[in-house]
VMD Tcl script that draws the C-alpha trace (Angstrom):
set ca {
  {129.81 100.27 130.87}
  {132.60 102.08 132.68}
  {131.79 105.54 131.34}
  {128.00 105.51 131.98}
  {127.38 107.73 128.93}
  {123.86 106.45 128.36}
  {122.91 107.18 131.96}
  {124.25 110.73 131.66}
  {122.42 111.35 128.39}
  {119.16 110.02 129.78}
  {119.60 112.19 132.89}
  {119.96 115.27 130.66}
  {116.88 114.25 128.68}
  {114.99 113.74 131.93}
  {116.07 117.16 133.19}
  {114.86 118.78 129.98}
  {111.55 116.98 130.25}
  {111.32 118.08 133.89}
  {111.81 121.73 132.93}
  {109.04 121.46 130.34}
  {106.72 119.68 132.78}
  {107.47 122.26 135.45}
  {106.68 125.12 133.08}
  {103.45 123.51 131.91}
  {102.16 121.85 135.07}
  {104.09 122.96 138.15}
  {104.58 126.72 137.95}
  {101.05 127.92 138.62}
  {100.08 125.37 141.31}
  {103.40 125.98 143.10}
  {102.65 129.69 143.18}
  {99.09 129.11 144.37}
  {100.03 126.69 147.14}
  {102.88 128.89 148.33}
  {100.56 131.90 148.30}
  {97.94 130.08 150.38}
  {100.57 129.03 152.90}
  {101.85 132.62 153.00}
  {98.32 133.96 153.51}
  {97.72 131.54 156.37}
  {100.97 132.53 158.05}
  {100.36 136.25 157.52}
  {96.79 135.82 158.76}
  {97.95 134.09 161.92}
  {100.54 136.81 162.57}
  {98.52 139.91 161.66}
  {94.92 138.72 161.92}
  {92.35 137.93 159.26}
  {91.52 139.52 156.87}
  {95.09 140.38 155.98}
  {95.68 144.08 155.31}
  {97.58 145.18 152.26}
  {100.51 146.68 154.14}
  {104.07 145.84 153.24}
  {105.00 143.06 155.68}
  {102.05 140.69 154.99}
  {102.51 141.20 151.25}
  {106.19 140.42 151.62}
  {105.42 137.23 153.56}
  {102.95 136.09 150.89}
  {105.39 136.91 148.08}
  {108.26 135.04 149.72}
  {106.12 131.96 150.27}
  {104.90 132.11 146.66}
  {108.53 132.10 145.57}
  {109.27 129.16 147.88}
  {106.30 127.27 146.45}
  {107.57 127.79 142.90}
  {111.12 126.78 143.87}
  {110.00 123.61 145.64}
  {107.77 122.68 142.73}
  {110.67 123.20 140.31}
  {113.01 121.12 142.43}
  {110.51 118.27 142.61}
  {109.77 118.24 138.89}
  {113.31 118.70 137.62}
  {115.13 116.48 140.12}
  {112.48 113.78 139.96}
  {112.56 113.52 136.19}
  {116.38 113.68 136.19}
  {116.59 110.75 138.58}
  {114.02 108.79 136.57}
  {115.96 109.46 133.36}
  {119.24 108.44 134.98}
  {117.71 105.22 136.28}
  {116.34 104.36 132.83}
  {119.77 105.03 131.29}
  {121.49 102.93 133.93}
  {119.02 100.10 133.32}
  {119.67 100.26 129.57}
  {123.42 100.14 130.15}
  {123.18 97.20 132.52}
  {121.00 95.28 130.07}
  {123.49 95.97 127.28}
  {126.36 94.81 129.48}
  {124.56 91.58 130.35}
  {123.80 90.98 126.70}
  {127.46 91.50 125.76}
  {128.78 89.31 128.60}
  {126.49 86.36 127.89}
  {128.21 85.22 124.62}
  {131.63 85.44 126.28}
  {130.53 83.13 129.08}
  {129.18 80.60 126.59}
  {132.45 80.59 124.66}
  {134.40 79.86 127.84}
  {132.13 76.95 128.68}
  {132.55 75.44 125.21}
  {136.35 75.81 125.29}
  {136.69 73.83 128.52}
}
mol new
graphics top color blue
foreach p $ca { graphics top sphere $p radius 0.5 }
foreach p [lrange $ca 0 end-1] q [lrange $ca 1 end] { graphics top cylinder $p $q radius 0.2 }
display resetview
């Protein structure tokens, strides 16, 4: 249990699953939510309806990018942590299972 190999492997599996989930579920909503936030900010700065000049478009684009990045961080980091926790739980259960016979042998010897 000293090396924590199972926890590392499960964290990698969780990260891979998070990338897939992000690509399937999180990419488009992250872009939409970031774009809506960007439109609201640009609308409050430049008035509604927002014109199609450079600065409001830049604000909306930057917030769309932030929305995608935050969505990616949530999906990938969340699934990585869940995978690591599952791997750590498996390792701790294996360690308890391996330690239990040793404790019984000590009790019998005394």
